[in-house]
Residue, then its C-alpha position, 0 to 999 in steps of 0.5 A: x449476511x446482507x448482499x448490500x453490505x458485501x458489495x460495500x465491503x468489496x468496493x471499499x476494499x478495491x478502493x483502498x488497494x488502488x489508493x495504496x498502489x497509487x501512493x506506493x508508485x508515487x513514493x517509488x518514483x520519489x526515491x532516487x532508486x527503484x525500491x523493488x530492485x533494491x529489496x529483491x535483487x540487492x537484498x536490502x533488508x533495512x529498506x524492506x523494513x522501512x518500506x513495510x513500516x511505511x506501507x502499514x502506516x499508509x494502509x492505516x490512514x487509507x482504512x481510516x479515510x475510506x471507512 
């Protein structure tokens, strides 16, 4: 494998993860409750499914935009 391709893949991966984390924090701030507390401590399964689906959707959009 070409070193240049490996470096590009690493850069795009890190960039995609950073964009996802920023958007997740923004969405967490927009909700009236703390998402992590609701999912982990209060065992809100419906919210976990919703956040998971939303995360997959965001990741697909980010991957298409970064690629």
